[in-house]
PAVEXGU-290951 format. One line per 3 residues: number of its first residue (from 0); for each residue x negated, z negated, y negated of C-alpha. Coordinates in pm, 1 decimal, padded with zeros to 6 digits. Each point is the difference from the previous one (the first is absolute). Example, Ala and Ser with C-alpha at 12.3 -4.5 7.8 and 13.67 -1.06 7.14 Angstrom:
// PAVEXGU-290951
0	-01230.0 -00780.0 00450.0; -00137.0 00066.0 -00344.0 .
END
This chain:
// PAVEXGU-290951
0	00009.5 -00002.0 00014.4; -00290.4 -00072.2 -00258.3; -00350.5 00128.1 -00060.7 .
3	-00117.7 -00346.9 -00045.3; -00206.7 -00155.2 00294.9; 00242.2 -00247.9 00184.5 .
6	-00127.6 -00355.4 00047.8; -00148.6 -00067.8 00351.6; 00230.0 -00115.0 00292.7 .
9	-00149.8 -00338.8 -00047.2; 00042.9 -00092.4 -00364.8; 00046.4 -00336.0 -00185.8 .
12	00086.7 00068.4 -00371.6; -00150.2 -00333.2 -00128.0; -00339.9 00071.7 00167.5 .
15	00028.0 00349.4 -00116.5; 00015.7 -00115.9 -00379.2; -00283.2 -00255.6 00078.4 .
18	-00222.5 00265.6 00132.7; 00086.0 00244.7 -00309.0; -00101.7 -00273.3 -00242.9 .
21	-00306.4 -00141.8 00185.2; -00243.4 00150.1 -00244.5; 00162.8 -00160.0 -00306.8 .
24	00009.6 -00372.2 00074.4; -00039.7 -00099.4 -00389.6; 00265.7 00250.4 -00125.9 .
27	00318.8 -00155.9 -00119.4; 00280.2 00067.5 00235.1; 00290.2 -00214.4 -00132.8 .
30	00086.0 -00151.9 -00341.4; 00275.2 -00240.1 00007.7; 00144.0 -00276.9 -00218.8 .
33	-00256.7 -00252.0 00109.4; -00313.6 00206.9 00011.7; -00196.3 00285.2 00174.6 .
36	-00091.4 00073.8 00352.6; -00284.1 00217.4 00113.8; -00001.1 00234.9 00305.9 .
39	-00247.3 -00225.5 00164.6; 00233.0 -00300.8 -00063.9; 00308.6 00189.8 00117.8 .
42	-00169.8 00097.7 00330.4; -00100.4 -00357.8 00077.0; 00355.0 -00144.3 -00095.3 .
45	00164.2 00257.9 00220.6; -00235.4 -00095.0 00298.5; 00056.4 -00367.6 -00049.8 .
48	00379.8 00027.5 -00049.7; 00023.3 00211.7 00325.3; -00203.3 -00279.0 00168.1 .
51	00256.4 -00258.0 -00150.1; 00283.9 00190.5 00148.4; -00167.7 00017.1 00355.5 .
54	-00064.4 -00395.6 -00038.8; 00371.5 -00057.0 -00047.6; 00057.2 00159.4 00336.8 .
57	00168.4 00324.2 -00138.0; -00029.5 00299.9 00241.0; -00041.1 00387.1 -00040.5 .
60	00316.5 00148.7 -00108.0; 00183.5 -00312.1 -00104.9; 00163.3 00010.6 -00345.0 .
63	-00074.2 -00223.8 -00303.7; 00218.4 00001.2 -00295.0; -00188.6 00087.5 -00317.6 .
66	00175.6 -00124.0 -00314.9; -00243.7 -00021.3 -00290.2; -00018.3 00105.4 -00360.9 .
69	-00273.0 00242.7 -00072.7; -00341.3 -00149.3 00003.9; -00321.6 00038.2 00192.0 .
72	00154.0 -00239.4 00249.6; 00273.4 00268.6 00080.7; -00275.1 00254.9 00070.2 .
75	-00209.4 -00251.8 00212.7; 00317.4 -00098.9 00194.6; 00117.0 00359.2 00068.1 .
78	-00345.6 00144.2 00104.6; -00108.9 -00330.1 00181.3; 00306.8 00041.0 00222.4 .
81	-00064.3 00377.1 00070.4; -00347.4 -00091.1 00075.1; 00114.3 -00249.2 00262.8 .
84	00250.6 00225.7 00150.8; 00276.9 -00217.1 -00127.5; 00299.1 00178.5 -00173.2 .
87	00074.6 -00114.8 -00368.9; 00371.0 00046.9 -00094.7; -00042.3 00053.1 -00367.8 .
90	00327.1 -00093.1 -00185.1; 00149.7 00019.3 -00353.7; -00074.3 -00320.1 -00202.2 .
93	00338.4 00031.2 -00174.6; 00245.4 -00069.0 00280.3; 00206.1 -00298.4 00083.2 .
96	-00069.8 -00261.3 00282.4; 00296.8 00163.5 00205.9; -00202.1 00337.4 -00013.9 .
99	-00321.7 -00167.4 00115.1; 00190.7 -00190.3 00274.3; 00126.7 00329.9 00124.6 .
102	-00363.7 00164.7 -00019.3; -00167.7 -00294.8 00190.7; 00232.6 00000.5 00279.2 .
105	00025.4 00385.9 00025.4; -00380.2 00031.7 -00003.0; -00064.6 -00311.2 00218.9 .
108	-00272.8 -00098.7 -00240.8; -00234.0 -00262.8 00161.2; -00152.7 -00104.7 -00349.7 .
111	00059.7 00031.0 -00369.1; -00236.4 00093.8 -00269.6; 00138.0 -00090.8 -00336.7 .
114	-00061.7 -00081.1 -00363.3; 00037.2 -00348.8 -00124.3; 00267.0 00105.0 -00250.7 .
117	00209.9 00152.3 00285.2; -00055.9 -00297.0 00254.4; 00338.7 -00168.2 -00092.4 .
120	00188.7 00329.2 00074.8; -00194.0 00052.7 00320.5; 00073.9 -00362.4 00105.4 .
123	00373.3 00042.1 -00073.1; 00003.1 00315.0 00210.1; -00177.7 -00196.8 00292.6 .
126	00263.5 -00249.2 -00022.3; 00281.4 00253.2 00027.1; -00096.8 00153.3 00324.8 .
129	-00174.1 -00091.2 00322.2; -00343.0 00173.0 -00038.1; -00329.7 00011.7 00208.0 .
132	-00194.3 -00075.8 -00304.4; -00241.2 -00287.6 00064.7; -00251.7 00070.1 -00265.9 .
135	00002.0 00075.1 -00370.9; -00310.1 00097.3 -00195.2; 00073.7 -00069.8 -00372.3 .
138	-00173.9 00194.6 -00274.4; -00130.8 -00213.4 -00305.7; 00214.2 -00333.2 00063.8 .
141	00014.7 -00237.4 -00300.3; 00004.5 -00315.0 00222.5; -00021.4 -00131.9 00353.0 .
144	00171.4 00187.8 00292.1; 00233.9 -00114.0 00272.8; -00093.0 00007.3 00381.2 .
147	-00041.6 00355.3 00116.5; -00084.0 00133.5 -00335.6; -00361.2 00109.0 -00100.6 .
150	-00166.2 00073.8 -00335.3; -00103.0 00345.0 00017.9; -00346.1 -00055.5 -00176.4 .
153	-00079.9 -00270.4 00259.7; 00146.4 00215.3 00267.6; -00252.1 00270.1 -00080.9 .
156	-00296.5 -00229.3 -00052.6; 00045.1 -00210.0 00299.0; 00045.2 00280.5 00278.0 .
159	-00270.5 00205.6 00155.0; -00012.7 00370.4 -00054.0; 00105.8 00216.9 00290.9 .
162	-00063.2 00363.0 00105.8; 00289.5 00253.6 -00058.0; 00257.8 00052.7 00260.6 .
165	-00041.0 00347.7 00146.8; 00346.0 00122.9 -00095.1; 00130.5 00346.4 00051.8 .
168	00076.2 00236.4 -00287.3; 00363.4 00038.7 00139.2; 00028.2 -00372.7 00054.5 .
171	00247.2 -00200.4 -00211.9; -00186.6 -00147.3 -00290.3; 00241.3 -00133.2 -00255.8 .
174	00372.1 00004.9 -00089.5; 00189.6 00055.6 -00315.6; 00375.4 -00053.3 -00032.3 .
177	00193.6 00290.3 -00114.4; 00281.5 -00098.7 -00234.4; 00302.8 00210.1 00109.4 .
180	00258.6 00069.5 -00262.0; 00228.0 -00186.4 00232.5; -00041.0 -00247.7 00269.7 .
183	-00295.7 -00215.1 00125.2; -00347.7 00125.3 -00073.4; -00194.8 00183.9 00279.4 .
186	-00334.9 -00101.3 00129.9; -00205.3 00312.6 -00049.9; -00291.4 -00003.6 00235.6 .
189	-00325.8 00186.4 -00112.1; -00325.8 00068.1 00171.3; -00359.4 -00059.7 -00083.5 .
192	-00060.2 00374.0 -00031.1; 00284.7 00046.7 -00256.7; -00193.5 -00204.6 -00268.1 .
195	-00287.6 00247.1 00066.1; 00208.6 00313.5 -00044.4; 00173.5 -00116.7 -00319.5 .
198	-00344.0 -00069.2 -00151.9; -00146.3 00331.8 00102.9; 00305.8 00220.2 -00094.1 .
201	00116.0 -00168.7 -00309.4; -00253.8 -00244.5 -00129.7; -00291.2 00236.9 00036.6 .
204	00182.2 00335.1 00020.6; 00246.4 -00014.6 -00287.8; -00094.1 -00292.8 -00226.2 .
207	-00383.6 00068.6 00063.6; -00081.0 -00367.4 -00036.1; -00377.1 -00073.7 -00041.2 .
210	-00232.8 -00289.2 00017.6; -00025.7 -00036.6 -00384.6; 00379.9 -00048.2 -00022.8 .
213	00190.0 -00336.2 -00092.2; 00350.1 00024.3 00121.1; 00306.8 -00208.5 -00085.4 .
216	00339.8 00021.2 00161.7; 00320.4 -00148.9 -00154.2; 00157.8 00072.5 00349.4 .
219	-00102.5 -00309.1 00210.0; -00195.4 -00004.9 00328.5; 00315.2 -00062.0 00209.2 .
222	00135.6 00343.5 -00088.3; -00128.5 00286.9 00207.4; -00082.5 00159.7 -00344.3 .
225	-00187.2 -00294.4 -00130.1; -00185.8 -00051.8 00335.0; -00159.3 00346.5 -00039.8 .
228	-00057.1 -00022.0 -00367.6; -00174.7 -00341.4 -00013.3; -00151.6 -00039.9 00343.1 .
231	-00024.5 00298.3 00236.0; -00105.3 00267.6 -00268.5; -00254.9 -00184.1 -00207.8 .
234	-00157.0 -00197.4 00270.2; -00049.6 00336.5 00193.4; -00210.2 00138.7 -00288.4 .
237	-00166.3 -00334.6 -00119.2; 00198.8 -00015.6 -00330.5; 00100.1 -00330.7 -00154.4 .
240	00365.9 -00135.5 -00008.8; 00183.8 -00203.3 -00259.8; 00254.5 -00220.0 00175.8 .
243	00263.8 -00208.8 -00193.8; 00225.9 -00262.9 00157.1; 00269.6 00008.3 -00271.9 .
246	00273.9 00233.0 -00058.5; -00105.0 00320.7 -00149.6; 00165.8 -00049.9 -00349.2 .
249	-00112.6 00237.5 -00259.9; -00203.2 -00275.6 -00172.3; -00168.8 -00100.3 00337.5 .
252	-00094.1 00353.4 00061.8; -00131.3 00074.5 -00341.1; -00229.1 -00300.8 00015.8 .
255	-00153.3 00144.1 00321.7; -00021.4 00341.2 -00127.9; -00198.3 -00123.6 -00309.7 .
258	-00196.9 -00296.3 00154.9; -00116.9 00171.8 00332.2; 00001.6 00368.5 -00128.0 .
261	00131.1 00165.1 00310.6; -00040.0 00364.5 00039.1; 00285.2 00058.5 00235.2 .
264	00331.7 -00167.0 -00047.5; 00299.3 00006.1 00245.3; 00363.9 -00081.9 -00107.0 .
267	00358.3 00100.0 00048.1; 00219.3 00195.2 -00248.9; 00192.0 -00318.6 -00118.3 .
270	-00325.3 -00168.3 -00076.4; -00143.4 00297.9 -00202.5; 00338.9 00003.4 -00183.4 .
273	-00008.1 -00361.5 -00073.4; -00366.4 00022.1 -00127.4; 00076.0 00291.4 -00223.2 .
276	00275.0 -00202.5 -00171.0; -00225.2 -00278.5 -00108.8; -00122.5 -00026.7 -00360.1 .
279	-00332.7 -00131.5 00146.8; -00094.6 00303.7 00199.6; -00376.4 00011.9 00003.6 .
282	-00157.8 00298.2 -00178.8; -00179.7 00261.1 00201.5; -00336.2 -00128.4 -00125.3 .
285	00077.6 -00354.5 00125.4; 00009.8 00122.9 00371.1; -00207.2 00212.3 00256.0 .
288	00263.2 00184.5 00185.5; -00097.1 00328.7 00161.7; 00293.8 00036.9 00231.9 .
291	00345.5 -00153.9 00055.2; 00229.4 -00003.9 00312.8; 00366.5 -00053.5 00027.3 .
294	00209.2 -00036.7 00314.6; 00302.6 -00206.0 00112.0; 00270.9 00215.7 -00161.4 .
297	-00029.9 00340.3 -00175.1; -00175.1 00002.6 -00325.9; 00213.9 00139.0 -00292.4 .
300	-00183.3 00263.9 -00202.4; 00072.6 -00166.8 -00329.1; -00193.8 -00319.7 00104.9 .
303	-00285.1 00193.4 00150.8; -00042.7 00206.9 -00312.3; 00007.9 -00287.2 -00232.5 .
306	-00248.2 -00196.6 00207.0; -00239.0 00313.9 00031.9; 00007.7 00061.8 -00376.5 .
309	-00062.7 -00363.1 -00083.8; -00295.4 -00058.7 00241.0; -00133.2 00361.6 00046.9 .
312	00031.3 -00077.5 00379.2; 00241.7 00176.7 00243.7; 00223.3 -00197.0 00224.4 .
315	-00009.3 00140.1 00352.1; 00363.4 -00033.8 00136.6; 00019.4 -00012.0 00381.2 .
318	00247.5 -00125.7 00278.7; -00094.5 -00182.2 00294.1; 00186.1 -00250.6 00220.4 .
321	-00051.2 -00309.3 00223.4; 00040.3 00230.1 00298.3; -00285.0 00230.8 -00097.2 .
324	-00207.7 -00292.3 -00161.1; -00082.4 00189.0 -00320.9; 00058.4 00324.5 -00211.7 .
327	00051.7 00316.7 00187.4; 00141.2 00218.8 -00272.7; -00165.5 -00013.8 -00346.8 .
330	-00115.2 00155.5 -00319.1; -00377.9 -00003.6 -00020.7; -00266.4 -00015.1 -00282.2 .
333	-00018.6 00334.3 -00179.0; 00330.4 00116.1 00153.1; 00261.2 -00235.2 -00142.2 .
336	00355.1 00150.6 -00053.7; 00206.6 -00281.2 -00143.0; 00360.8 -00022.3 00130.7 .
339	-00121.2 00100.8 00342.9; -00163.7 -00207.4 00272.5; -00252.3 00279.0 00060.2 .
342	-00121.2 00146.3 00329.9; -00071.6 -00123.8 00350.3; -00305.5 -00207.5 00018.7 .
345	-00254.3 00188.0 00208.7; 00029.9 -00125.5 00342.4; 00360.2 -00025.3 -00007.9 .
348	00267.3 00247.6 00076.5; 00352.3 00001.7 -00154.1; 00332.8 00152.5 00079.7 .
351	00338.7 00002.9 -00172.7; 00292.9 00003.3 00251.2; 00354.4 00103.9 -00072.4 .
354	00307.6 -00194.9 00107.6; -00012.0 00200.2 00342.9; -00354.8 -00122.1 00063.2 .
357	-00142.6 00347.5 -00056.6; -00317.9 00039.2 -00211.2; 00084.1 00132.7 -00348.8 .
360	-00243.4 00282.6 -00082.4; 00150.8 00101.8 -00340.9; -00067.4 -00150.2 -00346.7 .
363	00201.2 -00247.1 -00203.6; 00221.6 -00104.3 00277.7; 00041.6 -00384.7 00067.0 .
366	-00098.3 -00112.0 00326.8; -00104.5 -00303.0 00190.7; -00377.7 -00073.0 -00009.7 .
369	-00195.2 -00022.0 00325.9; -00361.1 -00074.2 00005.3; -00274.5 00057.8 00284.7 .
372	-00337.4 -00178.1 -00035.3; -00249.1 -00230.2 00165.4; 00109.3 -00329.9 -00179.4 .
375	00352.5 -00024.6 00128.5; 00105.6 -00356.2 00130.9; 00018.4 -00048.7 00369.5 .
378	00359.3 -00151.0 -00005.2; 00242.2 -00239.0 -00138.7; -00046.9 -00325.6 00192.3 .
381	00272.2 -00070.8 00257.5; 00228.3 00261.6 -00154.8; 00017.4 00299.4 00213.6 .
384	00302.5 00175.4 -00165.6; -00155.2 00010.1 -00338.7; -00351.0 00089.4 00138.2 .
387	00154.5 00294.7 00164.5; 00186.5 00107.7 -00304.4; -00304.0 -00014.4 -00236.3 .
390	-00290.4 00089.3 00242.9; 00094.8 00338.0 00140.6; -00294.7 00120.4 00206.6 .
393	-00278.0 00092.9 -00243.5; 00243.4 00004.4 -00283.5; 00122.3 -00305.6 -00212.8 .
396	00314.7 00009.9 -00181.3; -00042.4 -00134.8 -00363.3; 00363.7 -00046.1 -00096.5 .
399	-00051.6 00190.7 -00322.8; 00145.0 00309.2 -00128.3; -00231.1 00255.7 -00178.4 .
402	-00009.4 00349.6 -00113.7; -00312.4 00238.8 00004.4; -00051.8 00259.1 -00253.1 .
405	-00160.8 00349.7 00026.5; -00350.7 -00146.2 -00085.8; 00033.1 -00273.2 00279.6 .
408	00068.3 -00281.5 -00245.4; 00235.3 -00257.0 00144.5; 00260.2 -00175.3 -00232.7 .
411	00183.5 -00330.0 00114.2; 00382.0 00027.7 00035.5; 00081.8 -00354.4 00111.4 .
414	00040.9 -00202.3 00314.0; 00214.7 00124.6 00285.2; 00229.4 -00291.0 -00066.0 .
417	00012.5 00034.0 -00386.6; 00056.0 00372.4 -00011.1; 00338.0 00088.0 -00162.6 .
420	00205.0 00301.9 00072.5; 00208.2 00081.9 -00325.0; 00229.0 00296.9 00022.6 .
423	-00169.2 00092.4 00335.6; -00350.0 00006.2 -00176.0; -00279.5 -00239.2 00061.7 .
426	-00080.1 -00213.3 -00297.8; -00300.5 -00210.2 -00017.5; 00065.0 -00336.9 -00145.4 .
429	-00372.9 -00005.9 -00093.0; 00030.1 00317.7 -00204.5; 00287.7 -00146.0 -00210.0 .
432	-00182.2 -00329.5 -00035.9; -00309.8 00168.5 -00125.3; 00183.6 00182.3 -00254.5 .
435	00200.4 -00323.1 -00121.9; -00328.9 -00190.0 -00047.7; -00133.1 00269.6 -00241.0 .
438	00251.4 -00126.1 -00248.8; -00182.1 -00224.6 -00254.2; 00259.6 -00277.0 00027.3 .
441	00015.1 -00013.8 00400.6; -00244.4 -00230.8 00176.1; 00114.6 00061.3 00354.3 .
444	00274.6 00194.4 00189.4; 00141.4 00007.2 00354.0; 00240.8 00250.8 00126.4 .
447	00231.9 -00008.6 00293.9; 00299.7 00190.6 00131.7; 00350.3 -00131.6 -00102.6 .
450	00327.1 00146.6 00134.0; 00233.7 00116.9 -00280.9; 00387.2 -00037.9 00028.6 .
453	00006.3 00329.3 00230.0; -00253.3 -00157.6 00251.3; -00275.6 00237.5 -00113.9 .
456	-00361.7 -00123.5 -00059.9; -00112.8 -00019.4 -00358.3; -00308.2 -00145.4 -00158.3 .
459	00000.2 -00345.4 -00132.7; -00280.2 -00132.0 -00233.4; -00102.4 -00365.3 -00033.7 .
462	-00188.2 -00034.2 -00330.5; -00218.0 -00261.8 -00139.6; -00067.4 00048.2 -00378.1 .
465	-00303.0 -00096.4 -00168.1; 00009.1 -00323.2 -00219.4; 00194.8 00050.2 -00310.7 .
468	00127.7 00351.4 00089.1; 00356.7 00117.3 00038.8; 00151.9 00322.3 00135.3 .
471	00347.5 00128.4 00080.8; 00101.9 00164.2 00332.1; 00057.8 00320.0 -00180.5 .
474	-00350.4 00010.8 -00149.2; -00152.0 -00055.6 00350.5; 00214.7 00284.0 00160.3 .
477	-00076.2 00249.7 -00290.6; -00387.2 -00087.4 00046.4; 00012.8 00074.9 00358.0 .
480	00205.4 00319.8 -00031.2; -00256.3 00137.0 -00220.6; -00270.0 -00040.0 00247.7 .
483	00152.1 00057.5 00342.2; 00245.0 00227.4 00168.0; 00355.9 -00102.0 -00122.1 .
486	00119.8 -00134.6 00329.3; -00282.7 -00250.3 00016.5; 00084.2 -00216.0 -00300.1 .
489	00131.7 -00354.3 00090.6; 00390.8 -00011.9 -00014.2; -00007.5 -00368.6 00006.2 .
492	-00233.6 -00234.0 -00213.0; -00039.7 -00378.7 00016.8; -00249.8 -00182.9 -00239.6 .
495	-00155.2 -00282.2 00205.1; -00252.6 -00280.7 -00106.6; -00225.1 00081.3 00324.9 .
498	-00014.4 00193.3 00317.3; -00044.2 -00143.5 00345.3; -00338.0 00061.3 00131.6 .
501	-00199.6 -00076.1 00312.1; -00275.8 -00243.9 -00005.9; -00237.1 00313.0 -00062.8 .
504	00189.9 00108.2 -00292.8; 00196.7 00302.3 00147.1; 00356.6 00020.5 -00123.2 .
507	00246.8 -00090.6 00274.2; 00268.9 00265.0 -00039.6; 00161.4 -00126.4 00319.3 .
510	00084.9 -00326.5 -00169.0; 00168.7 00199.3 -00297.2; 00187.8 00197.8 00256.6 .
513	00129.2 -00333.6 00152.4; 00095.9 -00137.2 -00345.3; 00185.1 00318.4 -00071.1 .
516	00175.0 -00004.3 00336.8; 00126.8 -00353.1 -00049.6; 00078.4 00039.0 -00377.7 .
519	00375.8 -00074.0 -00082.6 .
END
């Protein structure tokens, strides 16, 4: 499938990174809120941490929950687990105790690795459900710990280093939970080799990261996107990484961009939009950006162009998924077409399929996006039906709808479950939302389908106005009609204070649909 050299059959990704960086022990690998870690120190900590897991009696292929804010300890915990052949289950830090209780029992985690700030939530989760967790390793605790809890710094210092477990490239290495738009999250099982492939194909192939780069990702390490951005890619080329525990608010992000002078920044459209709206947006001369990346949701052209104009630096918009581990369709440096998601990342093959499952060969037809490539997950844990539906032979179903133009550029047309058929024609909620947010008074918008009195689907827009602004419904409709095909303008408009979002900041249109259905 790819012209890249595949990893050997026996392959341990953590050991691969250690070997890659053996010649630069003094180089700074990680810069977090408490200080710097060199590549030499990282290697030692990974080997000692693996020794600690072994000392606890954990066995190869057993799972450990990884619930930590971004820091050097997250990286050590993840790589130390991989090095020991133990499977870290990296989870979102913004969830509830009920969510973690489900993940603990679903994954059968034997231990938990947790930030001190998240220990109370983890404890609440452990109290909710009978688990097999005997040991909890705590990153940077402020005070004494209970029985069965270990201070991570001591855990690393007091255990002997071990040799890497000779895992296979195809062996389960780690899990990420995929947030379904509905229902329980799915444990997505990835191999040791998948980390290698994404680094080769996207980190080196598209972003062309180099040893001299300093990178900073607003997307956290527990996301597939953040994991590639801030661990897999930079450590594969010997670059330095800025890690931040707090939420990526505009002000927190500006501080890192100015203080640490990263050359590569990774964010999501909502974040870029939020930063551009701030009066204290840093000047171009105050930062060192050479490249910016966006994923998570399609990047509106307006935001991209304003950012690029201000910083003189392109935003490379791409789409990836938890199931494919990182970006497989992307714009690339020197070939950015704003408003599109670019072309297939070399090493991946894409297909658009019609409603009958046949491959669409023409242009500008909306189809379901399927991907073939070497970083596809192995399965969803204990979920055969969903596994079979998503992983179809060598092809992975993305759940996204796209069009492809005559030049081969792909444009996002929405999710399978969000697409609307109005007057028998597909309407992309995203397209209407992107148009709405171009209005200077509108901060955010979400569009869903609503049945009119005839039972026909029409578009409804939920709109959050910027502070101090006001608009009428008629003004909104006229604004959209000027810019889009007439049938696409929202027939129904509701002004709201805020939109429901996932813990990762994506708009939950399904919640708006539920509210609409239950409205009097």
